[in-house]
GUDO-311868 format. One record per residue (C-alpha): z, x, y. Coordinates in steps of 0.001 Angstrom, whole numbers, padded with zeros to 6 digits, always signed. Each point is the difference from the previous one (the first is absolute). Layout:
N
ZXY ...
! end
This chain:
1085
+094121-048535+093611 +000702+001858-003218 +002079-000307-003106 +001481+003246-001224 +002404+001662-002366 +002978+001439+001797 +003352+001610-000792 +002978-001515-001770 +001810-002798+001854 +003562+001370+000122 +001473+002927+001894 +003508+001336-000041 +000006+000862+003672 -001612-002917+001806 +000881-003573+000822 -001780-002932-001562 -001894-000611+003216 -001835+003309-000528 -001072-000419-003616 -003488+001364-000581 -000317-001282-003518 -002872-002428-000163 -002173+000553-003015 -002802-001702+001889 -000315-000529+003705 -002709-000610+002546 -000117+002343+002941 -003088+000363+002020 +000726+003683-000066 -001624+002484+002354 -000467+002849-002454 +000172+000792-003659 +003256+001885+000483 +001601-003281+000996 -001085-001680-003185 +002057+002254-002246 +003648+001012+000294 +000600+003378+001578 +001923+002447-002095 +002870+000040+002451 +000525-003708-000510 +001582+000495-003414 +002012+002547-001906 -000451+000107-003749 +002642+001463-002287 -000851+001160-003453 +002899+000667-002379 -000738+001440-003454 +001753-000486-003293 -000877+001186-003511 -001010-002475-002637 -001431+001201-003303 -000795+003349+001558 -002151-001491+002792 +000589-000088+003730 +000018-003541+001394 -000150-000769+003682 +001680-002914+001776 -001035-000845+003548 +002154-001607+002682 -000707-000763+003661 +002606+001078+002500 -001519-001387+003208 -002449+000391+002770 +002008+002540+002036 +000072+003544-001281 +003483+001532-000099 -000246+003710-000618 +003704+000773+000019 +002599-002472-001211 +003704+000088-000199 +003341-001076+001376 +000502+001595+003446 -002485-000243+002818 +002472+000888+002717 +000609-000938+003611 -002970-000578+002301 +000317+000248+003787 -003512+000843+001216 -003668-000305-000921 -002529+002626+001041 -003577-001266+000085 -003003+002271-000249 -002765-001280+002250 -003483+000654-001447 -000374-001845-003289 +003380-001753+000272 +000322-001853+003300 -003625+000405+000998 -003150-000331-002049 -001329+003079+001750 -000542+002579-002735 -003626-000985-000488 -000524-000162+003778 +001463+003505+000352 -002338+001299-002665 -002977-001643+001710 +000949+001587+003317 +000347+003361-001758 -003470-000404-001533 -001298-000601+003547 +001663+003218+001191 -001627+002091-002719 -003278-001816+000542 -000036+001182+003603 +000448+003556-001340 -002936-000489-002349 +002188+000096-003108 -000632-002687-002575 +003232-001408-001475 +001125-003290-001561 +003156-002047+000419 +001024+001019-003519 +000238+003640+001068 +003006-000783+002192 +002137-001876-002542 +001830+003119-001338 +001139+000812+003533 +001283-003448+001014 +003502-000052+001454 +000047+003693+000997 -000729-000402+003721 -003326-000002+001813 -000339+003792+000249 +000527+000515-003732 -001985-003148-000740 -003070+001391+001770 +000662+003655-000770 +000350-000613-003720 -003499-001442-000231 -001401+002700+002277 +001418+002632-002316 -001294-001770-003095 -003479-000259+001535 +000023+003605+001208 -000387-000894+003669 -000003+003251+001963 +001822+000433+003309 +001638-003401-000375 +002281-000780+002946 +002628-002447-001307 +001367-000862+003453 -003429-000709+001463 -000898-002061-003060 +003309-001836+000257 -000651-000805+003664 -003478-001342-000769 +001403-001921-002958 +002434-001868+002269 -002738-000733+002536 -002226-001570-002656 +002833-001767-001791 +001460-001610+003131 -003345-000970+001475 -001699-001289-003128 +002550-001002-002607 +003484-000727+001399 -000534-002591+002688 +003053-002020+001181 +000835-003021-002166 -002937+000660-002311 +001997-001238-002973 +000445+003224-001979 +003584-000825-000926 +000614-000619-003693 +000982-003595-000820 +003760-000227-000274 +000730+003186+001988 +001336-001719+003088 +001963-002489-002098 +001710+002708-002065 +001010+002011+003072 +001467-003111+001611 +001825-000958-003204 +001524+003475-000234 +001244-000193+003573 +001424-003472-000584 +001980+001412-002925 +001495+002668+002251 -002143+002914-001183 -001313+002605+002404 -003751+000493-000113 -002177+002911+001028 -003588+001169-000161 -000186+003480-001548 -003604+001216+000041 -001876+003281-000311 -002416-001307+002642 +000248+000997+003656 +001736-002381+002358 -003236-001026+001702 -001349-001295-003298 +003321-001605-000950 +000093-001975+003243 -003651-001016-000287 +000329-001105-003615 +003142-002023+000593 -001634-001719+002952 -003134-000681-002041 +002175-001460-002758 +001924-002217+002396 +003311+001820-000678 +001940+000513+003267 +001538+003453+000464 +003257-001728+000948 +000178-001434-003491 +001143+003389-001333 +003281+001819+000605 -001790+003362-000106 -003552+001330-000189 -000406+003495-001422 -003471+001563+000146 -001515+003394-000793 -000115+001388+003555 +003390+001752-000147 -000203+001427-003486 -001550+003129-001405 +000597-001013-003611 -001492-003360-000855 +000121-001969-003229 +000570+000953-002823 +002696+001855+001914 +002985-002322+000616 +000363+000804+003734 -001388-003296+001351 +002221-002129-002241 +003066+002152+000699 -000585-000366+003733 -000358-003775-000331 +003267-000130-001933 +001712+001994+002730 -001394-002142+002820 +001109-003166-001751 +003396+001549-000710 -000312-000994-003665 +000713+002325-002968 -003097+000970-001947 +001320-001550-003207 +000155-003375+001764 -003661+000110+001072 -002906-001682-001789 -003475+001410+000632 -003171-002072-000432 -003000+002279-000597 -003566-000097-001282 -000842+003730-000279 +001093+002665-002476 +001124+002235+002850 +002164-002785+001347 +001629-000762-003356 +000707+003694-000505 +001453+000292+003519 +002302-002951-000614 +001327+001509-003222 +000480+003367+001723 +002018-001775+002676 +002228-001602-002639 -001279-003500+000716 -001153-002758-002300 -003665-000882+000301 -001994-003166-000604 -003664+000928-000423 -002916-002364+000638 -003403+000279-001661 -002089-000673+003103 -001457+003526+000015 +000587+001563-003414 +000038-001362-003527 +003298-000681-001689 -000544+002771-002549 -000343+002572+002785 +003092-001209+001842 +002131-000023-003141 -000320+003769-000247 +001950+000383+003250 +002886-002067-001360 +000545-002888+002438 +002878-002372-000664 -002234-003080-000059 -003696-000783+000290 -001435-003118+001621 -003571-000981+000785 +000496-000231+003779 +002681-000533+002580 -000529-003750-000343 +001295+000252-003585 +003240+001754+000967 +003011-002297+000206 +003476+000399+001424 +001188-000006-003593 -002114+003105-000625 +001576+001714+003004 +003626-001004-000584 +000179+000147-003797 -003116+001747-001236 -000882-003040-002166 +001416+001591-003153 +000009+003656+001088 +001541+002391-002545 +000677+003689+000616 -001238+001724-003130 +001452+003345+001020 +003506-001475+000006 -000315-002101-003138 -002553+001326-002494 -000681-001944-003178 +002751+000628-002526 +001370-001379-003266 -003141-001760-001010 -000407-001725+003385 -003644-000005+001103 -000854-001021+003567 -003336-001589+000657 -000527+002403+002852 +000727+003061-002164 -003085-000569-002109 -002802+002429+000823 -003152-001451+001513 -002883-000657-002362 -003638-000413+000868 -001037-003170+001753 +003272-000353+001854 +001956-001141-003077 +003407+001544-000602 +000378+000916-003635 +002928+001568-001827 -000367+003275-001870 +003132-000619-002001 -001907-000280-003257 +002507-000295-002848 +003043+000460+002250 +000885-003634+000703 +002287-001493-002639 +001141-003543-000620 +002964+000520+002359 -002086+001605+002739 +000553-001548+003407 -002749-000879+002455 +000689-000169+003754 -002427-002076+002062 +001035-000257+003634 +003499-001465-000063 -000313-001241-003600 +000740+001999-003121 +000444-000712-003680 -000922+001086-003485 -003553+000113-001227 +000673-003070-002145 +001383-001921+003007 -002916+001036+002149 -002455-001255-002615 +001956-003209-000644 +000548-001052+003596 -003267+001469+001152 -001861-002102-002560 +001923-003074+001126 -000859+000739+003621 -003646+000452-000908 -000044-003299-001885 +001715-001906+002813 -002237+001536+002622 -003116-000875-001979 +001193-003591-000354 +000847-000308+003682 -003265+001650+000942 -002053-002351-002181 +001775-003102+001308 -000495+001058+003615 -003646+000896-000503 -001224-002509-002540 -002464-001405+002533 -001526+003434+000565 -000580+000553-003713 -002758-002618-000111 -002204+002329+002042 -000103+002801-002515 -001548+000623-003381 -000054+002787-002603 -003375+001027+001367 +001422+000269+003541 +002906+002156-001200 -002455+002230-001854 -002138+000334+003130 +003027+000820+002129 +001201+002658-002407 -003315+001610-000924 -002370-001138+002731 -003363-001722-000163 -003312+001675-000623 -001652+000373+003384 -001968+002731+001740 +001809+002237+002515 +000174-001712+003398 +000630+001072+003555 -001694+003420-000091 -000961+001276+003448 -001840+003118-001059 -003197-001460-001413 -002757-001708+001933 -000630-003660-000723 -003030+000814-002151 +002086+002451-002004 +002760-002574-000482 -002449-002653-001131 -001540+002432-002472 +003482+000857-001222 +000639-003716-000620 -003372-000354-001729 +000931+002868-002319 +003340-001658-000670 -001725-003270-000966 -002396+001838-002260 +002920+001718-001708 +001805-003328-000306 -003022-001540-001737 -000357+002982-002307 +003636-000149-001077 -000051-003775-000486 +003684-000256+001006 -000294-002404+002944 +002062-003195-000053 -001914-003259-000367 +000875-002644+002581 +000974-003264-001722 -001968-003136+000758 +001271-002358+002714 +001811-002866-001771 -001997-003194+000346 +003012-001977+001270 +000291+002024+003223 -000875-001560+003366 -002467+001668+002345 -000543-000085+003767 -003170+000727+002019 -002072-000201-003191 -000528-001916-003219 +001983+001443-002965 -001342+003392-001037 -000173+001741-003355 +000091+003771-000130 -002391+000267-002950 -002402-002578+001422 -000024-000186+003805 +001211+003528+000752 -001892+001829-002714 -002184+002728+001483 +002068+000249+003164 +002522+002474+001335 +003126-002078+000535 +003045+000785+002082 +003052-001993-001126 +002541-000272+002825 +003459-000871-001357 +001788-001564+002956 +002619-002521+001053 -000222-001602+003402 +003601+000674+001079 -000625+003748-000212 -000687+001690+003337 -001718+002898-001763 -002418-002441-001628 -000862-001251+003475 -000512+003560+001233 -002721+000685-002587 -002048-003134+000711 -002045+001833+002677 -000779+002676-002608 -001295-002626-002409 -002043-001637+002754 -001488+003406+000827 -001063+000517-003627 -001432-003511-000292 -002139+000476+003103 -001124+003494-000941 -001059-000938-003543 -001070-003612+000690 -003522+000710-001293 +001254+001777-003133 +001293-001331-003338 +003603+000322+001184 +002657-002733+000048 +003600-000112+001218 +002254-002395-001924 +003496-000677+001322 +002411-000450-002908 +002916-001810+001584 +003129+000986-001929 +002903-001761+001683 +003381+001508+000707 +001666-003179+001262 -000068-003304-001854 -001571-001745+002982 -002895+002447-000077 -001090-001260-003410 -001059-003316+001542 -003778-000236+000401 +000205-001788+003364 +002319+002689+001341 -002492+002682-001049 -002817-002040+001485 +001842-000075+003337 +000441+003769-000211 -003723+000454-000703 -000765-002076+003090 +002652+001688+002126 -001142+003535-000763 -003709-000704-000077 -000515+001033-003631 -003649-000552-000859 -000234+001440-003521 +000834-001760-003295 +003724-000462-000659 +001571-000927-003333 +003525-001364-000302 +001619+002016-002802 +003398-001634+000481 +001202+000963-003480 -001038+003624+000682 -002090+000285-003162 -002417+002601+001359 +002868+001763+001764 +001785+000600-003293 -003082+000750-002066 -001073+002755+002400 +003530+001286+000588 +000013-000614+003767 +003295+000846+001687 -000573-000317+003744 -001579-002073+002737 -002679+000778+000988 -001744+001668-002929 -003763+000414-000318 -001756+000221-003349 -003633+001166+000038 -001885-001558-002920 -003302+001255-001405 -002980-002308-000700 +001025-000049-003693 +003546-001195+000771 +001741+003374-000424 +002616+001290+002439 -001313+002891+002075 +003028+000627+002195 +003260-001537+001186 +001259+000650+003538 +003205-001339+001594 +001178-000351+003579 -001457+000172+003487 -002236+002605+001592 -002639+000340-002729 -003095-001296+001794 -001799+003336-000337 +000943+000361-003673 -001166-003516-000832 -003181+000471+002001 -000872+003180-001883 +000938-001465-003402 -002188-003062+000530 -002881+002167+001245 +000357+002263-003024 +000159-002944-002416 -003125-001577+001457 -001763+003370-000214 +001084+000820-003564 -000540-003418-001565 -003192-000523+002008 -001444+003108-001657 +000992-001464-003358 -001812-003267+000823 +003159-002039-000565 +000118-001798+003347 -001048-003638+000446 -000671-000918+003620 +000513-003765+000007 +002262-001345+002769 +003147-001991-000655 -000316-003379+001786 +003003-000557+002258 +001492-003291+001166 +002481+001118+002637 +003175-001996+000540 -000372+000184+003779 -003214-002046-000215 +001585-002811-001999 +002842-001168+002252 -001022-001978+003082 +003618-000088+001205 +000112+003776-000114 -003055+000188+002263 +001187-002608+002538 +003774+000456+000086 +001385+000689+003508 +002185+002727-001530 -000778+002279-002902 +002957+001425-001942 +002385+000263+002979 +002516+002799-000589 +002826+000140+002540 +001376-001985+002939 +001887+000599+003249 +001307-002294+002733 +000612+000126+003732 +002200-003062+000355 +000507+000339+003746 -003711-000114+000755 -000723-002443-002819 -002234+002294-002047 -000577+000449-003710 -001852+003161-001038 -001919-000134-003288 -001381+002995-001840 -003190-001621-001278 -000508+002862-002415 -003350-000704-001637 -001516-001167+003254 +001000+003406+001384 +001578-001482+003095 +003249-001109+001623 +000175-003693+000920 +002367-001309+002674 +001022-003664+000129 +002914-001838+001521 +002856-001040-002254 -001729-003334-000626 -003178+001684-001258 -002191-000351+003109 -002424+002887+000394 +000659+002457+002826 -002139+003069-000761 -001201+002434-002628 -000197+003785-000087 -002880+001353-002058 -002347-002908+000516 -002915+001037-002202 +001934-000117-003270 -001782+003137-001172 +001799+002959-001542 +000174+003042+002211 +002147+002436+001928 -000581-000352+003709 +002214-000095+003075 -000951-001895+003147 +000064-003524+001337 +001185-002968-002024 -003629-000842-000752 -001066+003516-000898 +003023+001158-001999 -000314+000138-003778 +002564+000111-002823 -000134+000361-003778 +002306-002430-001817 +002997+000271+002352 +003406-001013-001342 +003331+000493+001804 +000443-000873+003686 +002984+000470+002347 +000393-001166+003596 +001404+002037+002896 +001033-002668+002526 +000819+002422+002789 -003518+001444+000160 -001804-003056-001395 -001688+001986-002743 -000420-000605-003711 +000147+002828-002530 -002333-000381-002983 +000061+001646-003407 -003756+000339-000427 +000391+000488-003721 -003415+000976-001294 -000758+002047+003095 +003228+001877-000772 +000964-000308+003656 +002605-001336+002401 -001680-001964+002779 +001303-001573+003211 -001237-003217+001603 +000657-000085+003749 -000013-003601+001241 +000238+001083+003625 -003181+002073-000004 -001571-001910-002901 -000691+003202-001874 +000636+001623-003379 +000949+003648-000443 +000898+002166-002994 +003452+001604-000089 -000346+001887-003300 -002705+000526-002618 -003740+000516+000171 -001314-002449-002590 +000354+002281-003028 +002779+000082-002590 +002463+002835+000425 +002352+001791-002373 +002515+001428+002467 +003535-000696-001217 +001777+001338+003104 -001973-000813+003143 +000996+000980+003519 -003376-000110+001723 -001350-002575+002419 -003129-002080+000369 -003013+000536-002212 +001335+003320-001274 +002779-001760-001932 -001540-001582-003098 +001659-002976-001677 -000263-001512-003477 -000269-003793-000308 +002623-001159+002509 +000887-003514-001159 +002603-001308+002405 +001674+000897+003294 +003049-001001+002020 +001019+000944+003516 +003383+001346+001083 +000133-001058+003668 +003280+001851+000538 -001352+003437-000959 -003715-000719+000586 -000977+000870-003560 -002558-001639-002273 +001068+000258-003643 -002855+000010-002508 +000098-001000-003664 -002452+002604-001337 -000941-001640-003292 -002647+002588-000869 +002473+002844-000433 +003259-001863-000585 +001787+000945+003217 +001342-001458+003228 -001402+001653+003130 +000832-000369+003672 -002134+000152+003134 +001660+000872+003284 -001525-001951+002877 +001617+002517+002357 -001758+003189-001111 -002734-001456-002227 +000948+001930-003144 -000037-001530-003468 +002043+001487-002824 +001769-000726-003270 +003351-001722+000357 +001092-000603-003594 -001281+000540-003530 -001047+003093-001906 -003388-001397-001035 +000870-000541-003671 -000629-003570-001088 +003318-001241-001303 +002963-002191+000890 +002439+002770+000924 +002773-000659+002501 +001559+003068+001606 +002226+000970+002903 -002772+001707+001960 -003718-000273+000590 -000716+002858-002392 +001960-001552-002866 -001632-003411+000322 -003200-001233-001646 -001976-003204+000456 -002625-001759-002087 -002813-001350+002148 +002111-001459+002835 -001946-002973+001343 +002370-001846+002318 +002481+001189+002620 +002339-001779+002414 +002799+001230+002283 +003584-001201-000061 +001217-001764+003161 +002081+003042+001024 -002811+002499-000638 +002105+002004-002478 -001950-000868-003141 -003485-000902-001098 -000558-002267-002978 -002803+000991-002341 -002057-002087-002389 -000577+002725-002599 -002815-001736-001795 -000653+002160-003071 +003699+000178-000919 +000335-003735+000717 +003081+000593+002110 +001403-000493+003485 +001672+003060+001475 +001933+000886+003149 -000982+003145+001896 +002642+001702+002153 -001683+000871+003310 +002592+002678+000745 -000315+002041-003207 -003255-001106-001628 +001912-000865-003185 -000324-003319-001779 +001915-002470-002163 -001092-002711-002392 +000526-003592+001101 -001740-002034-002681 -002363+000401-002938 -001281+003230-001498 +001618+002266-002580 +003286+001438+001335 +000271+002591-002807 -003444+001377-000793 -001668+000732+003318 -003351+000652-001698 -000046-003430-001629 -002380-002097+002079 -000344-002683-002662 +003191-001985+000601 -001484-003179+001406 +000032-003743-000584 +001231-003139+001733 +003757-000382+000045 +002399-000831+002808 +003440+001577-000074 +001943+002862+001543 -001050+003601+000603 -001793+001758-002816 +000147-003033-002299 -002610-001572+002279 -003582+000152-001265 -002872+000002+002479 -003707+000569-000541 -001803+002249+002489 +001537-001270+003281 -002213+000799+002988 +001849-001499+002954 +003496+000130+001460 +001560-001293+003212 +003532+000527+001297 +001602-003063+001570 +002856-000079+002493 +002606-001518-002273 +000227+002676-002699 -002844-001295-002112 -003261+001624-001058 -003044-002117-000771 -002283+001305-002761 -003504-000887-001080 +000235+000488-003762 -003754+000290-000103 -000903+000013-003679 +002542-002751-000727 -001627-002079+002779 +003380-000667+001586 +002024+000501+003153 +003567+001120-000622 +003126+000741+002029 +002298+002992-000415 +003535-000279+001360 +001034+003459+001191 +003736-000527-000406 -000139-001094-003642 -003422+001507-000933 -000809-003352-001606 -003597-001198-000144 -001106-003631-000144 -003390-001727+000049 -000914-001922+003140 -003583-001089-000711 -002572+000013-002780 +000110-001239-003571 -001188+003317-001438 -003580-001093-000666 -002926+001162+002095 -001623-002847+001871 +000021-002060+003173 +002407-002855+000554 +002042-001095+003021 +003212-002011-000150 +003547+000680-001114 +000288+003762+000016 +001122+000494-003604 -002837-002209-001281 -002664+001514+002260 -002495+002670-001004 -001194+003232+001581 -002319+002731-001230 +001121+003591+000436 +001678-000381+003403 +000320+003244+001933 +001107-000013+003640 +003021-001939+001226 +001607-000369+003414 +002542-002309+001632 -001143-001666+003225 +003076-002013+000771 +003209-000434-001928 -000885-001312-003427 -003759-000299+000659 -001908+002577-002050 -003710+000782+000187 -001520+001298-003252 -003341+001670-000627 -001124-001798-003169 -002470+002737-000811 -002032-001244-002940 -000183-003508+001483 -001189+001528+003294 +002438-002219+001881 +003079+000214+002200 +002910-002034-001324 +003162-001150+001788 +003336-000182-001796 +002488-002112+001934 +003556+000643-001167 +001540-002415+002492 -000529-002995-002275 +002642-000955-002511 -002614+000862-002577 -002315+002715+001357 -003664-000968+000376 -003118+002132-000307 -002994-000980+002141 -003334+001490+001013 -000628+001111+003570 -003109-001701+001346 -002118+002624+001705 -001841-001636+002889 -002918+001858+001521 +000155+002887-002489 -003422+000703-001512 -001288+002724-002309 -001274+002966+001994 -003700+000258+000644 -002270+002521+001723 +000018-000867+003693 -002905-000020+002449 -000214+002426+002886 +000924-002734+002491 +003334-000537-001715 +002078+001167+002972 +000111-003494+001466 +000946-001564-003323 +003029+002244-000057 +001238-001899+003079 +000863-002989-002159 +003489-000932+001109 +002723+000835-002437 +002680-002535-000816 +002703-000153+002653 -002155+001118+002936 +000961-001711+003265 -002993-001293+001993 +000329-000415+003786 -002727-001911+001839 -000872+001244+003510 -002427-001404+002586 -002233+002817+001263 -001611-002140+002699 -003375+000951+001486 +000794+003581+000859 -002916+002406-000221 +002269+003028-000064 +003692+000734+000190 +002971+001261-001918 +001792-001238-003109 +003693+000747+000565 +001772+000099-003365 +003787-000437+000107 +002175-000248-003107 +003680-000836+000518 +002387+000903-002822 +003394-001694-000554 +003061+001302+001817 +001444+003088-001669 -003331+000941-001597 -002638+002550+000955 -003501+000826-001139 +000008+002495-002833 -000804+003592+000881 -000881+000976-003560 -002167-003014-000857 -002188-000273+003095 -000965-003542+001074 -003773-000372+000443 -002683-002355+001302 -003737-000430-000526 -002594-002266+001630 -003137-001734-001133 -002320-002430+001775 -002095-002831-001360 -002931+000373+000403 +000378+003649-000825 -001694+001347+003170 +001370-002589+002415 +002095+002516+001943 +001009+003622+000398 +003705+000726-000424 +001815+003214+000842 +001916+000872-002090 -001063-002116-002948 +002971+001193-002062 +003149+002008+000577 +003782+000132+000006 +002399-002355+001709 +002305+001908+002344 +003755+000351-000409 +000481-002815+002477 -002187-002293-002071 -002969+000004+002347 -003645+001066+000114 -002818-000622+002479 -003605-000536-001124 -002967-000140+002412 -002892-002293-000886 -003470-000634+001405 -002043-002837-001423 -003583+000949-000843 -001176-003599-000291 +000874-003061+002095 +000134-002201-003111 +003327-001255-001268 +001724+002288-002472 +003297+000750-001722 +002192+003079-000084 +002482+000628-002757 +002760+002536+000561 +001771+000941-003245 +003480+001506+000290 +002259+001627-002558 +003489+000201+001422 +002807+002069-001566 +003458-000403+001489 +003548+000836-001061 +003608+000583+000940 +001606+003415-000074 +000540+001266-003593 -001738-003040-001485 -003380-000422-001648 -002883-001138+002152 -001174-003579-000116 -003661-000938+000125 -001733-002740+001978 -003790-000564-000144 -001503-001766+003034 -003423-001155+001150 -000859-001054+003553 -003055-002265+000037 -001496+000091+003532 -002701-002585+000713 -002420+000887+002831 -002097-002723+001629 -003445+000650+001465 +000380+002877+002434 +000167-000531+003773 -001555+003060+001702 +002006-000725+003152 +003393-000204-001690 +002530+002545+001265 +001015+002565-002636 +003575-000579-001036 +002306+000529-002939 +000574-002298-002940 +003555+000099-001338 +000366+000222-003791 +003744-000514-000389 +002031-000654-003140 +003760+000014-000635 +000985+000898-003548 +002720-002101-001561 +002663+001987-001921 -000082-000128-003796 +002950+000075-002385 +000504+003740-000303 +003050-000027-002248 -002162+001200-002852 -001246+002945+002013 +003537+001027+000882 +001076-000100-003649 -003054+001987-000933 +000996+003015+002059 +003619-000346-001007 -000738+000275-003671 -002647-002302-001451 -003049+002000-001097 -003631-000967-000156 -001550+000453-003418 
! end
């Protein structure tokens, strides 16, 4: 999470929902380039006037979309011609990689950069151009082209591999809906066109024509391909719009007499401008119908050149750095007229109204972002503008010893210069956790200290905790100390008890100081979470590093500091005595649950599923709290598939039930995996992820090969058999297909912001932490925690809309939070983590950091508080007087009866809305104990009957051998499920009292099974036959019935005639109205 300077808040060409103008915002950005505005996001105009013989410059912002040609007439549009590589398909880089492979097979060393000048000219020219440049003798372009296609199709362009650019499909469909004809016009051969479109998920039937290079001798920049497309569409060339990414394509479009919109997916804007496109956009996802139909302010300069003192913004020659600057020095007079887009006026009017606009925008900006301003300081602005003094990081060329020596040299130079910043002393009033209050000049003198500036809501801060643990273990015998400086974003995070719960929840074992007023933050000019400050033994700053992924850098810096200051005899190796919070709280050690995260219900089979996050297990009870079973019984962190006893999780969160298959999907958050619990086979398997954090923002793979990033919640679409995943770690919504096993991005571009768009590529989320499906499966409702908002996600387009909370104007403003009921964006929430969609048009919200449960009415978008008085604590009673502590998961079991995971209280609460005044109570968990390592003979203990199991007593007589004939009779109109196989298993007491064949197996379709037994001892004994029966009607979810036949055998009679013992049970029908409604529209969340 970072604060940053960005571009001006107002744009002439965009709606208020797309303002980019936050002065400070907090993305957990992936790269540096995302922390600063790109040049194509703003257009600066400099007009000059003479005053006292000097040239003065005035700067104005036109907007985030570059308009290269402006004017009055754009003209009629009847067709759109799409280039393929670099426009519809993100395949330019893949093509270059395949080409590198081709030359590699010939023994010629080339790079992907060598092919860029030849992009868009067709495969033969593409390969031949590089061959000529490299002086390859006897180069056979056709043979190379053939091999290129073989490699490309086999290795890079696999069907549905997700190479389509975000927004491509949507734009094509929108064009067709508006009556435009659409065509693919590519310099690639048809075989590659077909393969790429299939790989991108773009059906060939989507296009009215597909024109490829096969039939043409002259390829781009010749206009032949575009002219042929125009002819095949029966559309005049002057009514065609071309979308291109290559110079050759832009030139071909102009030669054909067509207007061209260029995208900067392959070449820089400066390069494209030389070819003279009509418009430039970043990618196809940024092109709108307005761009196509009206040119968004297009002006034909050839028809209307600047005259009579009129100066167009677009007529100004380009200056260095991407800034357009006039060269009209001394020409502009008082009555000169400026033209900016569709606005024009005199210089005086421009200055007057421009100044007014600037003043108003500044005022509006400050009002909207006043909360964000508290997180900055003059020092932070200085650091952002000019950087902090730190050694170069991330080099891959040197060995580790060379890097450490480089850092040692840097520290020596820093000492010699005497310019290092001195870290201020910890204020005495600050509270500490895990340790008695520390003083930098006293307790930490002579030690290398790593200050970790963090806030516990921040997912990135959680991601770096393993790095800190690694450093603490590696340097545990050295004078090295990690100190967590908790610098809260949200008001609730300033509370010491809230931080203490976070320390317990995340297993933080180093000293933590609560700097709620952000004193150290401001003094050191920190501007992002997390930020690490390495401090020397004399209290001077050695280096400052921000963001994730710096374990190696921190490791080397600490090693270098210990080496350098050890040589100088400045280290003092006295340990810091710790008093860990986890050792102080007896309730924390003995609580049945530990920070439960999310909940799910199976009402039909009377089951409540609890994600017991810090016990690393899933607990199953009935709806009255009686224990049924647990999955992950040891309570230890790990990543292991297998039986319910053997399986291991790492702080699981979201869970979603599939009633048809009787499986539970689990967001195994800190294993960065999607897991599946199969209640039929009593096993756990992994659907996606391999236990390590990924950084893939597209996806499309299956199983362990598809890495995930902190999945926080899941919901299941039973209609389409899709698991939707709230991927908090990279601010996206993903989907997992249970049909083909693939997992891929569904919505969100990966930027952390509250941006609502019409498509997946134009939408951004901010640490989505809760997700729930609408009853008709058309929308998903998102608890977007870092923007403190609730949003609706369109499952057809991937676009989103704001329902409540958040900043509706400045998408980068993630600091609009508080506690206020109301309507729409006037609502203030504080880091909501849970959301559940009811059947009656209401959405239930856990407003986590306000310690409340709220209700959102979809029709009116009004939000009202249902439970909680706003103070963290524990109190049952009238809902509005009761207390919770950071509730997270929420689910409705029956109409008006809500189960709530009261996370920091480690309890499950029940909110009953059926009373005249709603009441909040605590669910009594009966038989639920903290997990403990289990002995090897545990298998029998697992046979403890779960709540609801039917027990049937049977007299086994004195038989010495015989058959147990199992017969289960289902109600009329029902049948045993074929997908969820019914099963049985047998055990005897004493354990070796008899031999049974088979001892476990499946119950046949007719509900029967036959088991042969031979008693090995004449003594009396007991047989227990456990049955799990799954039965259903056609097109309805399966119901579940657990049974146990208890067969008592008397002392054996050797002369008794072998016979069969009937084990018969008739299942009574349950109320299945809920199951019917489920498949007709009510989702499981």
